N, C-alpha and C positions, 0 to 999 in steps of 0.2 A: 308433455313434450312440446316445445315451441314449434310453430309452423315455419317452414322455410320462407325466406324473404320474397321469393318469386311466386308465392301462392297466396290466395285469399284466405283469410281466417274463416272459420265456420260462421261466425256472426256476420261478417261482411258478405259472404256468399248468400246467406239467408236474406239479408237486407236487399241485395240486388235482385234476388228471385221475387221478393215481395213487390219491388218496384215494377218488374216485368209483368207480374200478374195484374197489377193495377193498370198498367198501360194497355194490356190486352183486353181488360174488362171495360175500359173507357169507351164511350161512343165515338165513332169517327168524327173528325172535325170538318171533313169535306166529303162531298158525294163521290161514290166509287167511279162514276163516269169522268169526273175531273182528274182523279188520280190516274185512271187508265189513259186519258189524253196526255197528261204530263209524261208518263212512262213512254208512250208512243213517240213523243217529240224528242225525248232523250235518246231513244234508240235510233231515230232517224239522224240526229245530229252526230252520233257516234259513227254510224255507217257512212255519213258524208265526210267524215274526217275531222270536223271541228278545227281545233288548233293544229292538227296534224296536216291539214291541207296546205300544199305548197303555195307560196306567195307569187302572185302573177300581177304585174311584171316584177322582175327583180329590181332592187334599188339601182339608181343611176350613179354607180361608183366604179372607179377603176378596179378590175379584177373580178367583178361580179359574173362576167361571162364565163370565166374559168370554173367558177363554182357551179354554174348552170350546166356547163359541159360535163362536169364530173357526175353530178347527181341527176341530171336531166331536168332540173327545175331549181328555183331558188328556195331553199328549205326554210322552215320556221325555226329550226334548231330545237325542236321539241325533244326533251330528254338528253340533249347534248350536255357535255361536261366542260365547264370553264376550268382549264388547266392552270392558266396563269394570267395575271394582270400586272402590267408594268406601266406605271404612270411617271411622266417626266414633264416638268414645267416648260422646257424649251426644246426638247428633242422629241422624236417620234415615240408615242406611247403605243402599247399593243395589248390586245386581248387575244389569248390563244384558246380555241375551243375545239374539243374532240367531237366531231359530228359523224352521223351515220344515216344510211337509208335502210329502212326496215320494210319488208314486204308485208302486205296485209291480205288475207287474215292470218297468214302463217306466222307472222312476227319473226321472220328470219332476217338477220342483218346481212346485207349483200354489198354495201359500199360504205367504206370508212374513209375519213380524211381529217387532217388537222387544218383548221381554218383560222387564219390569223387576221385580225382586224387591226389596221395601222391608223392611228389617229394623230393628226397634227393640229396645233393651235387649239389646245383645250381651252374652252371658254371658262373664265374665272367664275367661281361660285356655282357651277352647274353640276359638279361631280358628286354623286351619291353612290357609294358602294358599301353594302352591308353584308355581314354573315359569311365572309370568305373563310372556308375551313378545309378539312381533309378531303371533302368531296363536294363538288359544286354543280349539281344538276339544275338545269334551267327548264322552264316550261317553254320558253321561246326567247329568241333574240331578234329584235326589231330595229330596223334602220329607218329613220324618219327625217325628212327635210326640216330644218329649224332655222328660220331666218336665212342668213347667208351660208349656213353650214349644215351640220347633221346632228342628230341625237341618236345615240346607240343605247337601246334599253335592254337590260337583262331581266326577264321576268322570272322571279324567284320560284324555285320548287324546293330544293334542299341545298342549303349553303348560301352561295352568293346571289345577290340581286342588286339592281340599281340602274343608274343611267349616267351618261357622259355626253356632253355636247362638245363639238369640235368644229373647226373651220374646214378641215379637209379629212376625208376618210377614204381608205382603199382597203382591198382585201386580197389575201393570197391564200392558195390552197395547196396542200401537200397530201396526195392520196396515200393512205396507209396500206 
């Protein structure tokens, strides 16, 4: 009887177990104290927030104060979802993001909002958008000064990622 497609064959299962046995039997490549120190640093970084830590100060763009007023800080947009991207060569372009605030360590979502970034004067040759699909979760959204304008960067997690440079940038927020 053939194996279901979502299961390993017996030969593949045995091959993987042999590899695991070899890995366990192999001598360590680093001293245990070094591994313990690395684990300690990872745990400290997680407790400190890492990329989850709010950005201070917020970017100097119109509307940023309203975002800070809603969330209590300028977020990194960690795990936010890009709902839509509208690009236009001569009119205002926009990126719509579903954002939220989550408590820690309980991981309870207590504040939600739709945050819209409005971009004017897209700089030619600077736009890179990849991977937009049915769900577009980002690790973060970052606003940086770039020459006389701004660069908005979407750090990819699942779905979309990329960057856009523009002459003028503002933000609007609609609490959900």
